[in-house]
N, C-alpha and C positions, 0 to 999 in steps of 0.2 A: 417170412413166416413168423407166427407169434406162438412159439411152442409152449409157453407156460401161462398163456393168458386166455381165460374163458370169456366169452361174450356175456354181457349183462342181459341183453335182449336181442333177438334176431333182427329187429328193425334198427338196431344201433349200427349195424354193418353198412358201410358206405358201398353202394352198388358200383360195379364196373360196367362199361358199355362196349368194350372191344372183346368180341367172343374169343379171340385168340388167347386171352388172359385166363381161360379156364384151366390151363396147365401151368399157371404162375402160382407157386405156393403162397406168395405174399397176400393174395386176395382171400385166402381161406382162414377162418377163425375157428378155434377149438370150442366145441360145445361142452358144457359142464357135465361132470359125472352123473349129476342128479337128473339129467334129461333122459328121455327114452327114445329109442328108434322103433318105428312102426312100419309094418309091411302089409300090403294086401296084394293078393296074387290069384288069378283065375286058374284053378286046377284043370289040367288037361286042356289048356287054351289052344294047343296045336290041333287037337281033335276038333274043337269048335271052329277054328279058323278053316281047317280043311273041309268042314261041312258048310262053309260059306257064311258063318255067323260072325264075321268081322265086326259088324256094328255092335252086336250085343256084347262081345268081348271088350271092346273099347269103352262102352257105356259102363259095364261092370267095373272096369279099372278106374274110370273117372268118378264113379259114384262115391267112393270113399272120400275124395277131395271135397265134393259137394256137401256130403253129410257132415264132415268135420268143420268145414267153413261155416256152415249154418249153425252147428252146435256151439261153435266158439264165437258166434255173433260177429263174424268177419275179422276176428283177431288174426293177424298174419302169422303163419308158421311155415317152416321150410318143407317143401315137398317136390318130388319129381314124378311125373306121369311116365309110365313105361309101356303103354299099349295095353297090356293085360293086367295092370296093377299100378300101385303107387308105393313109393318109399318116402318116408317123412321122419322128422324129429319133432318132439313135443316137450314143452317145459313141464316140470313136475306138477305144478298147480293145475295143469290141463289134462293130465293123464287119465283121470276118471271119465271126463267128458269125451276124450278121444276114444277110449275103450268102448264106451256106450255107443258112440256113433259107428265105430267099426263093426261091432257085433250086430247092430241093427242092419247095417248095409249088407253083411254076409247073409242075414236072414232074407232080406229083400231080393238079393241076387238069386238065391236058391228058389224062392217062391215065384218070382215074377219073370226072371230071365232063364230059369232052368239051367243055371250054371252054379258051380261051387266056388265060392270066394274064400280062400285061405287067408286068415288074418292073425296077426301076432305082434307082440311088443317085447322089448327087452331093454334093460338099462344100459346106458353108455359105459357105466363103470364095469359091467360084465364084458362089454365089448373090449374095453382096454385090458381087462384081465386076460382076455384071450389073445392079446398081442396086436390088436388093430386099433384104429382111431376113427373118430368122426369129426370132420371139420366141414364148415359150411361157408359158402360165399353167396352174394346176391348179384345177379346179372340183370341189368336194365334191358329187357327185351324191347321196351319202348319207353317213352316218357311216363306212361301211366301204368305199365305192367312190369313187375319184378319177378324173376324166377330164381329159385334156389339151385345151387350146385353143391354136390357132396364130394368129398375126397377122404382118403385115409383108409379105405378098405373095410371100415366097420359096418356100413350099411349093407354092403355086399355079403359080409359074413353073416349078418342077422338073417338075410334072405335064404342063404344056404342052410342055416340051422332050421329055419321055419319049414323049408321043404323036406328036411330030414325028420320032422316031427317034433321039434322043440319050440317052445314059446307060443304054441298055438292057443288062440282064444276060441271058445265055442260060440256058434251063432246065437243071437238072441232068440226068444220064443218065436214060433212060426209066423205069428201075425204082427210082429214088430215092424215098424215103419220108420226109416230115417227121414229127415227133412232134406229132400232133394230139390228144393226150390232153386231155380237158376240153371239146373242141369238140362242140357238140350242136345239133340242129335238130328236136327231138322235139315241141315245143309247136305246137299248131295255130294257124290264123288267129285273130286277136283282133278281135272284132266291135266296131264303133263303138257307143258309148253315147249320144252326143250328136247323131249325124246323119251325120258325115263324118270320115274319117281324111284329114287334109290333110298332104301332104309338101311342104315348102317349102325353096327355096334362094334366098338373097338375097345378092348380091355387090355390093360397092361398085364403082362405075365408076371406073376409074383416074383419079386426079387430084382426085376429090371430097374436100372437107374432111372429115376424120374426125369432127368434131363434128356435121356435118350427117347423115352416115350413122348415127352413134350415136343421134341423135334419131329417125330412121326406125325403127331396131331397137326402141328403147324404146316408140315409139308402137305398133308391131306387137304387142309383148308386152302392152301395156296393152289392146289390142283383144281379145287372146286371153283375158284374165281370169286367174282364180285358177289357180295351178300345179296344185293337187290335181285339178282336173277335166280338165286337158290330157293327162295321161299316158294313152295308150291302154290300158295294163295296169291292170286293176282293183286297188284297194288290197289286196285279199285274194289277188291273184295271178290268172293266167289260168285259164280253164276247163280241166278235165282231160278229155282224150279219147284214144282209141287212135290212135297215130301214122299208121296206114294207109299211104298212099303216101309219107309222109315216111321210112319205113323204108328206101326205096331209097337216098336220100342218106346216111342214117345208116349203112347198110351200107358204103357207099364210104368214109366217115370211119374206120370201124373196120377196114377190110380192109388187110392187109399184102400186099406183092407176092407173097409165097410162099403166101398163103392162097387157098383156093377161094372163089368167090363164094357158093356154097351155105353153106359153113361160116361165112363172115362174116355171111350173112343170118340164120342160126340164132342166132349169138351176139348180133347186134344185136336180134333179136326177144326173146330171153331178157332182155336188159338193159331193153328197152322195157317188157316185161310187169312186171318188178319195179318199175320206176319208176311205171308206170300204177297198179299195185295199191296202192303206198304212198300215192300222191297221192289216189287215189280213196277209200281207206279212212281216210286221215289217221293211219295206224298209225305210232306212234313206235317206232323200232328202232335199237339200238346208238348212242343219242345223237342220231339224226336225227329232226327234227320237221318233217314235211311242211308243216304250216300256217305255221310260222315261215319256212321256206324260200320259200314262195310269197309271203308278205308282203315278204320281202327282195328278191325278184325285182322287184316293183313299184318299190321304192325305188332299185334299182341299174340302172334302165333309162335308156339314153342317148337319150331322145326329143328332147332339145334340146342343141345344141353349136355351137361356132364354130371354123371351120377356114379362115381368110382369108375366110370368108363365114358367114352364119347358115344353119344346117341344122336343121330341125325336122320331126318327124312327130308330129302332135298330133290329139287327138280334140276336135272342136269342132262347132258348129252350122253349117248351110248359110249362115245369115245372117252369121255371123262370117267364114266362108271368103270369102264374096262381098265383105265390107267390106275384108278384107285384100287381096284381089285388086285391088280398085279403088285402094287406097292404093299398092300396088306398081306398078300401071300409071301412076299419077301420078308416082311416083318415077322410073320409067324415062323418062317424057316430060321430066322436069325434069333428067335427066342425073345422077341421084343413085345409082341402083342398077339392076342387071340381075337379074331375078327369074324363077323358074320355080315353078309350083304344079301339083300333081296330086292330084285327089280320088279316093278309093276308099272301100270299105266296111269294109276290114279292114287290120290291121297284121300283119307277120310278125316273129318274134323268132328271132335266132340267138344262142346262148349260149356263153360260155366259163366253165367251172366247174372250177377247179383242185381243189376239194374241196367236197363237199356239206355237210361239217361246219363250214365256215367261212363267214363272211358277205361275203366279198370277191368273190363271183362277179359277172360282168358280163353284161348282156343288151342286145344291139344291135337296135334297131328300124328297120324300113323299112316303107314302105307295101305292102300286100298286092297292089296292082295295078301294081307296078313302081316306086312311090314316087320315090326320088331319081333313078333312071335316067330315068323319064318326065318328072320336073320339069326335069331338065337339058336335055331336048329344047327347052324353051321359052326357054332362055338364048340370047342373041346369041352366035354362035360366037366363040371367042377368036381373037386375031390369030395368024398363023403364027409359030412360034418362029424366031428368027434362026439362021442357020447358024453353026457353030463357026468 
């Protein structure tokens, strides 16, 4: 651990490539007090999920990442996608840009997806004054994709405070439009190969020894087995199918306030047909190789991550899911961890693709039956946030 050293820049952190190291304190670096933590979160996401709106909830969660990535002209910043929202940290010089992108995204989500996106930010200094910390690591998902991991409890605390009514930012004006270039939800549900898609959230109970929680995480990873079989996305990429009902959300992503819904639908349909045709035929065109792209999708998928807790959406057997469930029940009884699991038959993918010609596209996974949102229902409710 580096207790007294702040990072100079997020990209200065050397990535690790063994996921078991997510519970190794030495890979995490302290973020400066001058940075801010940001949160976006779909309000009443469980209601939307129970109504079958999984796709819209995931897109609303990922839209903040897309809007900020574009607003920052691709400058890397640490973030973690959580199914119905995103948690991130931002350097002081980028706070204004991030705030603008977040509030525009909240306006778009309300107008075009008929959901409410709660957004807010707070300084890391205030996080530390409250007794928590914010540390970040970089995990090499693949050679071309890096994911952030958070520890210290501070990001979790900011989200609790936001949900209690603190740090909230008001949405931008009704017709505000974030730049969502690269955001996509055209791929269909990914079927389990091993028996069950298991979405899992495992949080350390406050006060538990880090080494004890680390042992629990490593034991879970050992139960799950080889990484190659866990990823719900096949090694050659997901199946190719016509987007069908997914065109509705894709139309909303592409629509500008001044555009007609019909015109946006036609444009989204044309784009979907081109993509479907290229992936169906594996036709190489203008330097784009569909087979290579789909293989890279599997490599660049965030099916496992750490954000003050372990988050995984994996493809495993029913027996493995049951063994993990029992282990986590024992950990809850022993006061080690608070956990939630949800089983389903499919996974959903939401994508951010700055360019189809580069290999740095990212693909965010959630369970097709509500995934992380449903798993969170099994967690013991967090304590109420203190008043300011």
